[in-house]
C-alpha positions as CSV (number, residue, x, y, z in Angstrom):
1,M,-25.9,-5.4,7.7
2,T,-23.7,-3.3,10.0
3,L,-20.3,-2.7,8.6
4,T,-17.2,-2.5,10.8
5,T,-14.7,0.2,10.0
6,T,-11.0,-0.7,10.4
7,H,-9.4,2.6,11.6
8,D,-8.7,1.0,15.0
9,V,-7.5,-2.3,13.5
10,I,-3.9,-1.4,12.7
11,L,-0.5,-3.0,12.2
12,S,1.0,-5.2,14.9
13,D,3.7,-3.8,17.2
14,D,6.3,-6.1,15.6
15,V,5.7,-4.5,12.1
16,I,5.9,-1.0,13.5
17,T,9.1,-1.8,15.3
18,D,10.6,-3.4,12.2
19,Y,9.7,-0.2,10.3
20,A,11.4,2.0,12.9
21,I,14.7,0.0,12.8
22,G,14.6,-0.4,9.1
23,A,14.0,-4.2,9.0
24,L,11.1,-4.2,6.5
25,S,11.5,-4.8,2.8
26,P,11.7,-1.7,0.7
27,A,8.1,-2.2,-0.6
28,K,6.7,-2.7,2.9
29,H,8.7,0.2,4.1
30,V,7.2,2.5,1.5
31,M,3.7,1.2,2.3
32,L,4.1,2.0,6.0
33,A,5.7,5.4,5.3
34,C,2.7,6.3,3.2
35,Q,0.2,5.1,5.8
36,S,1.9,7.1,8.6
37,E,1.4,10.2,6.5
38,I,-2.4,9.8,6.3
39,S,-3.2,8.0,9.5
40,Q,-2.7,9.9,12.8
41,A,-2.8,6.7,14.8
42,V,-0.1,5.0,12.8
43,S,2.0,8.1,12.8
44,E,2.0,8.3,16.6
45,R,3.0,4.7,16.9
46,V,5.8,5.1,14.4
47,A,7.1,8.2,16.2
48,F,7.1,6.3,19.6
49,Q,9.1,3.4,18.1
50,E,11.5,5.7,16.4
51,D,12.1,7.6,19.7
52,L,12.6,4.3,21.4
53,A,15.2,3.2,18.8
54,A,17.0,6.6,19.1
55,S,17.1,6.1,22.9
56,M,18.7,2.7,22.4
57,L,21.4,4.3,20.3
58,E,22.1,7.0,22.9
59,D,22.4,4.3,25.5
60,G,25.1,2.5,23.5
61,S,22.9,-0.4,22.6
62,S,24.7,-3.1,20.6
63,Q,21.7,-3.8,18.4
64,S,22.6,-3.8,14.8
65,L,20.4,-1.5,12.7
66,S,19.6,-1.9,9.0
67,P,20.8,0.6,6.4
68,L,17.1,1.4,5.9
69,F,16.9,2.8,9.5
70,M,14.6,5.9,9.9
71,G,13.4,5.9,6.3
72,N,16.7,5.8,4.3
73,V,14.9,3.7,1.7
74,L,13.0,6.9,0.8
75,A,15.9,9.3,1.3
76,N,18.0,7.3,-1.2
77,L,15.4,7.7,-4.0
78,P,16.3,10.2,-6.7
79,P,15.0,13.6,-5.6
80,Q,12.1,15.1,-7.5
81,E,12.1,18.8,-7.6
82,R,9.3,19.2,-10.1
83,S,6.7,21.9,-9.6
84,D,3.8,19.5,-9.9
85,L,4.7,18.1,-6.4
86,N,3.1,21.3,-5.1
87,T,-0.5,20.2,-4.3
88,S,-1.9,23.5,-3.2
89,S,-3.5,24.0,-6.6
90,D,-4.3,20.4,-7.2
91,P,-6.3,18.7,-4.4
92,E,-6.4,15.3,-6.2
93,N,-2.7,15.1,-6.3
94,G,-2.7,15.9,-2.6
95,L,-4.5,12.6,-2.0
96,A,-1.2,10.8,-2.7
97,P,1.2,10.8,0.4
98,K,4.3,12.9,0.0
99,S,6.5,9.8,0.0
100,L,4.6,8.4,-2.9
101,R,4.7,11.6,-4.9
102,H,8.4,11.7,-4.3
103,M,8.8,8.3,-5.9
104,L,6.4,9.0,-8.8
105,G,7.4,12.6,-9.5
106,H,3.7,13.6,-9.6
107,G,0.4,13.0,-7.9
108,L,-2.5,10.7,-8.6
109,Q,-4.1,13.0,-11.2
110,D,-1.1,12.6,-13.6
111,M,-0.9,8.8,-13.4
112,N,-0.1,6.8,-16.6
113,W,-2.5,4.0,-15.9
114,K,-2.4,0.6,-17.6
115,S,-5.8,-0.9,-18.2
116,L,-6.1,-4.6,-17.2
117,V,-9.8,-5.2,-17.7
118,P,-12.7,-2.7,-18.0
119,G,-12.8,-0.8,-14.7
120,V,-9.5,-1.9,-13.4
121,A,-6.1,-0.3,-14.1
122,V,-2.6,-0.5,-12.5
123,H,0.7,1.5,-12.4
124,D,3.8,-0.5,-11.5
125,I,6.2,1.1,-9.1
126,M,8.6,-1.6,-7.9
127,G,9.2,-5.2,-8.8
128,D,7.4,-7.4,-11.4
129,R,3.8,-8.5,-10.8
130,K,4.2,-11.5,-13.0
131,T,7.2,-13.1,-11.1
132,K,6.6,-15.8,-8.5
133,D,9.0,-14.4,-5.8
134,G,9.8,-11.1,-4.2
135,D,7.8,-8.1,-3.1
136,R,6.3,-5.9,-5.7
137,L,4.6,-2.5,-5.3
138,Y,2.0,-1.0,-7.6
139,L,-1.0,1.3,-7.6
140,L,-4.4,-0.2,-8.4
141,K,-7.5,1.7,-9.5
142,A,-11.0,0.1,-9.5
143,K,-14.2,1.7,-10.7
144,G,-16.8,2.5,-8.0
145,G,-19.5,-0.2,-7.7
146,M,-17.6,-3.1,-9.2
147,K,-16.8,-6.4,-7.5
148,M,-13.3,-7.7,-7.7
149,P,-12.8,-11.4,-8.6
150,E,-12.5,-13.9,-5.8
151,H,-8.9,-14.7,-5.0
152,S,-6.3,-15.7,-2.5
153,H,-2.6,-15.0,-2.4
154,N,0.9,-16.2,-2.7
155,G,2.4,-14.8,0.5
156,E,1.1,-11.5,1.9
157,E,-0.9,-8.7,0.3
158,W,-0.9,-5.3,1.9
159,T,-3.4,-2.8,0.5
160,L,-3.4,0.9,1.6
161,I,-6.6,2.8,0.6
162,L,-5.8,6.3,-0.9
163,T,-9.2,7.2,-2.4
164,G,-12.6,5.7,-2.2
165,S,-13.5,2.6,-0.2
166,Y,-14.4,-1.1,-0.4
167,T,-16.0,-3.8,1.7
168,V,-14.9,-7.4,2.4
169,G,-17.6,-9.3,4.2
170,E,-18.7,-7.0,7.1
171,Q,-15.5,-4.9,7.1
172,L,-15.2,-1.5,5.5
173,F,-11.9,-0.2,4.4
174,T,-11.5,3.6,3.7
175,R,-8.7,6.1,3.2
176,G,-5.8,5.5,5.5
177,D,-6.7,1.9,6.2
178,M,-4.2,-0.9,5.7
179,H,-5.8,-4.2,4.6
180,I,-3.5,-7.2,5.1
181,E,-4.2,-10.7,3.9
182,D,-2.1,-13.9,3.4
183,E,-2.3,-17.2,1.6
184,S,-4.8,-18.6,4.1
185,E,-7.5,-16.1,3.1
186,T,-9.8,-15.9,0.1
187,H,-11.8,-12.7,-0.5
188,S,-13.6,-10.7,-3.1
189,P,-13.5,-6.9,-2.3
190,H,-16.6,-4.9,-3.4
191,I,-15.8,-1.4,-4.4
192,D,-18.3,1.1,-2.9
193,E,-20.5,3.1,-5.2
194,G,-19.4,6.5,-6.3
195,E,-15.7,7.4,-6.1
196,D,-13.1,5.2,-7.8
197,C,-11.0,3.3,-5.3
198,I,-7.2,3.9,-5.7
199,C,-4.9,1.7,-3.6
200,L,-1.2,1.3,-3.0
201,V,-0.6,-2.5,-3.1
202,M,2.2,-4.7,-2.0
203,T,2.1,-8.4,-3.1
204,Q,4.6,-11.2,-2.7
205,G,3.5,-13.2,-5.8
206,P,0.7,-13.4,-8.4
207,L,-2.8,-13.6,-7.0
208,K,-4.5,-17.0,-6.9
209,M,-7.7,-16.5,-8.9
210,Q,-10.8,-18.6,-8.2
211,G,-12.8,-19.7,-11.3
212,W,-11.7,-20.5,-14.8
213,L,-12.5,-17.1,-16.4
214,P,-10.4,-15.0,-13.9
215,K,-7.6,-17.5,-14.3
216,V,-7.7,-17.1,-18.1
217,V,-7.7,-13.3,-17.8
218,Q,-4.9,-13.4,-15.3
219,R,-2.7,-15.2,-17.8
220,V,-3.2,-12.4,-20.3
221,V,-2.9,-9.3,-18.1
222,G,-0.8,-10.5,-15.2
223,I,-1.5,-9.6,-11.7
């Protein structure tokens, strides 16, 4: 089977524009800010849209801009001046985008992971994974070689790959890729052998697990 990489399958123009004018939710905004730091293609598209928005302001456009314009959602976070944000001596911490390290106060190596089931752990960042409504943001780590339970979604799920990779069908997702699904899709990502896969995930509700055992586990661990 020939796998298709997704580096050229990137976010729609509407999403990029919403990011540039500050119209995304805080969780989605952080997701795209992080992707733009590790994907050259997305970074260039974001820069173009931000330049366009700035030109509209200079021309006296009457368009109303959100308070989140140009990344204020990150600028308003409590500043972290800790020395462990310096990644020069810690390559693993450097795998986390600067925006994410700013929120956490550290990199990936210093994560306080919460184990859900053997091989899968999470770290909550924003929102509550167990509630039915509202965007929530968290880090997910899955052991290399394992297959995630088959599931669909309540609303959208955005997954940004930070380390490792996984496949869904014939699609391969690697570092810097954004995998977006909605309630119409059912999938079961297979984590590639070797390196653990760490992802930044935005969901809009609990996952819809397929099969009785995953549903029972979900009630216990919440995801």
